[in-house]
N, C-alpha and C positions, 0 to 999 in steps of 0.2 A: 504494500500500500504506500504510494508516493503522496507526500503532503508537503505543503509550503507552510511551515509553522516555526515558532520561536522556541527557545529552550524552556521558557516558563510554561508554555502550553504542554510541552513534552513532559515536564515534571509533574504537572497536574494530571495528565493522562496516566502516567506511571503510578502515581499515588492512588488514584481511584481504581485502576486495574489491580493493584495489590491489596485492595480491600480497605483502604483508608476511609474511616467514617467520622473522623473528628479533625478539625483544623482550628487553630487560633493563632493570630498574628497581629502585628502592628505595622502600619505603612512605613516603609523605609526604602528609598531608592538604593539600588535597582531591583529590589525584591518585591515591590508592591504589586506587580502584575500577577504574582503567584497568589497573593492574598485575594485580589479581585476575582481571579478565575476560580479559586476555591469557594468563595462566597457565592458565585454564580452557579457552579457546577455541582458542588457536593450535595446540596439539598435535593437535587434531581435523583440521586441514588439513595436517598434516605439518610444522608449524613448531616452533621452539624458543622457549620463554619461560623466563627465569631471573630470580629475585630475587637481585640482587647484594648483597654485604656492605655497600656504601655507594653513594652517587651516583657517585663518581669511578670505581669499578670498573664500575658499570653502563654508563656511557657509553663507557668503554674497551672493554668487550666488544662494544658496538654498532659501534665503529670497526673492531674486528677482524673482525666479521661482514661489515661493508660492504666491507672490503678483500678478503674472500673471495667477493664477488659476491652476498651476501644483501641483501634489502631489510629494513633495520633501523629499529626504532622504539624510543624511550624516552620516558618521561613523568615529570614532576616538578612541583614548585611553586617559588616564588621562591628560598627558601634552597638548594634543590637545583640550580637553574639557576646560582647563584653558584658552586657546586662544579663544575659542568660547564664553566665558562669556559675553562680551559686546553685541554681536549680539543675544544671547539668551534673554537678557533684551529687545532688540529692538523688537524681535518677540513677547514677552509678551505684550509690550506697543502697538505695531501695530496689535496685535491679528492675527498673521500669523500662520497657521497650518504648523508644521514641525516635522518630526520624526528624532531623533538623537540617534544613537547607540553608546554607550560608552563601549568598550571592555576593562575592567579594567585589569591593571597589577600592580605589586608591586611598590609602591612609597616610599617616595616623590621624586620630580624632575624626573630625568631620571629613577631612581630606578632600577628595574629589568625588562628590556624590554621583556624578554621571561619567566617571572616568574608570577605566578598567584597572585592576590590580590583582595580585596573587599574594598579598602580604599576610593573609590569615593562616598561612600554611602551618606554622608552628603553633599559633594560638589555638587552632582547632584541636590540636593534640594535647597541648599543655595548659590550656586556659582555664583550669579549674583546680581547686585545692586537692592535695593528696598525691598527685603524680600517677594516678591510675590510668591504664590505657583506654583509648577510644578507637573505634573503627571509623576511618575517614575515607570516603570514596570520592573520586574526582572525575566526572565526565569530561570528555574532550570534544564532544560533538552534540548536536541537538538530539540525535537518536539515542546517544548514551545518556542524555539527561533523563529519558524515559526509562531505559533498561536498568540503569544503576539506581534510580529511585525505587524501582520495584525490588531490586535486590536488597536495598537498604532496609526495607520493611521485613524481609525474610531474616536478615542478619540480626536486626534489632530484637526480634522475637526468639530467634535461635539462641542468642547469647544473653538475652535479658539485659539490654543496655541501650543507651542512646547511640545512634549512628548518625554521623554528619555527612551530608552530600555537599561537597565543596565545589561550587561552580563560580561563575564570575559574570560581570556586567555584560560582556560581549556575547557569551553563550546564552545568557538569559533573555536578552532583548533583540538579538540578531535573528532574522528570519532566514530559513534555508529550506531547500527542497530535499527531503530525506526519505529513505525507505524505512517504514515502520511496520513491524509485525502487528497484526491485529492483537489487541490486548489478550483475548482468550488464548490465542496461539502462543504468545510469549509466556503467559501465566502458566501454561501447561509444562513449560520447561523448568520452572522454578521448583525447588523442594517444597513440599507441603508442610507448613508449620501451623499447628492449631492456634486459634486466637486464645490469648491468655485468659484464664478465668478471672472474673472480678475479685478483688480482694474481699474476703469475708464470705465468699460463696460456700456456705455450708460449714464454715468453721470460723473461729476467732483468729483474726490476723492482726499483728502489730506492725505498724509502719513507722520507721524512725530514721532520721539522718545521722544518728549517733552510732558508735560501735555497739554491736549487739550480738547475742548468741543466736543459735539456730531457731529459736522461737520468737525472735524479734525483741527480746528483752535487753535493755541497756545493761552493759556489763563492763567491769574494769579488769576482768580476769585475763591475764596476758595470753594464756593458751587459746581462749576462745576468740580474742581479738586477732591473734596471729592466724588462726584458722579462717576467719572471715576475710581478712585482708589478703591472705595468700590466695584464697579462692577467687576473689575479685580480680586479682592480677592474672592468675593462671588460666581462668576460663577463656581469656582472649589470647594471651601470649603463648599458651601451649598449643594454640590452633593457628599460629601465624601462617603456616604454609597453605592451609585450606582457604585462608582469607586473601591470598595473593591474587591480584588481578592486574596483569601487565601485558600489553600488546607488544609483541616482539616482531621486528623485521630485521632478521639477521642475514649478513652477507659473509660467506666463507672467506677467511683470510682478512677480514676487516681489521684495521688498526685503530679506528676511532669509533666510539659509541656516543650517539646523541641520546640524551635523556630529557624528558619533559613531561608535563601534565597539563590538564585543562586546555584553555584556548591556545596556549603556546604550542601544544602538540601538533596543531594543524600546520604550523610553519615547519615543524620538524619533518613531517611527512613529505612536504615539497622539497625540503633541503636534502633529503635522502636521494630524491630523483636527480636534483641538480648536481650533487657531489659525485654520484655514481656515473653520471653522464660525462664528467670530466676525468674519470679514471681513478677517483679516490675510493678506497675501501672503507665503507662506513656501515654501521648497523644502527638500529634505532630501538629505543625502549620507551613506550608511552605508559606511564604509571597511572593506573586507575585506582589502586588501593594505596593511598599515601601512608596511612598508618593502620596497623603496624607496618614498618618498612618491609617491602617484599624482597627480603635479602636473597632468597634462593633464586628467584627469577632474574634479579639484577646480576647475580654472580654468573648465571648462565649467559646473560647477554654480554657480559664483559669478558668472557673467556677469550684470551688471546689478544685483546686490544691493549694498546699502550696509553691511549688518551681517552678521557671521558669528558664530554661537554654537557653541562646541566643548564638548561634554559628556563628562566622563570621571571615573572613580572614583580619582582621584589628585590631587596638589596643583595640577595644571595642566601636563601634560607635552606632550601632542600639540598643544595650542594654540600652543605655540612654533613648530611647523612651519608652522601656518597664518598666524601673524603674520609670519614670514619670507617666506612666499609671497605675502601680500597686505598689504604695508606701507601701502597707500593706503586700506585699509578699517578699519572698526571691528570688531575681533575680540575677542569677549567669552569669558571662561572660566566655564563652569558645572561646578564640581567638588564632589566630596564625599569626605571621608576619615574618616568616622566609622563605616564598616561598613554604612551604609544605601545604598539604591538611589536614584538620581535619578528623580523623578516627572515625568510629562508636564507637569503644571501648572507646574513650575519653568522649563521651556522657555518656555511660553506667557507666564508672568509677565515674563520678560525682554523679550519682544516688546512687551508692553503698557506697560512702564515707559520704553521708549526711543522 
């Protein structure tokens, strides 16, 4: 099915196809179009969509809906994600499934409300107290805005945690002709995860943001606290490999690997064509699962290469992960922070210069 749609529409389609039946959000550029579309479309399928009085109220309503067994979604941009921080921590501790869409714009602070950026890369992973892992997915096309949103709902319920879909202004607001599977066809390819039962369904349930035992009772017992915190860590980190989602375009004998995510990955794909046309051996890795870092897939992509180029619209954030992963390689940062996009020629120029 070919359609001319934008990323916001694709996200809404994916959420509804995944069974989302609750949305709450607050207007913020460039994520407002998701709020407007959910308010328009969700009631048509029997769901509830609310514009909250602010970001904190909106994510709070989503946590309440999730605790009642609903499939909840919220959408915001960087400043709103900052306000979400405390309640993201509550969702981690209470093990509530929730999908959060962060449509990135240029920061810091108010920054460029209508300007693209990818500066929330680390904040999406580390922007809450405690240091516990989050699953963060990053679509790089309008079609992936739909498919990865659907997968986010599956992962949120499978791992009982918040999952962030990290997109950006260009992907959310730019319209493109894309091939989309009909939602029923795509849904059939996803693992079936039952809707979580409402808290209190048939039994007494305690919900707390404090350290607690396996009955939800607040405790100071070191052994019980250790067991809780270790489980919150291990339930995601012990499954890193199955969470990996990386699109690889590998060339035998390549000496350079291009790595990117989000809208910048579109320039990477064209850069591969240009570089190979001039005789350069290059491979590409488009990271869709930013966190946990897909170490196994990246090691596979980097096998035999001498140089890795990491492209991103921020001062150079994700490149730090690649430098830690490959201390024996030359890892170059290709970044842009003026509100413009990275061009394919900028990738190719780095290959020619080294």
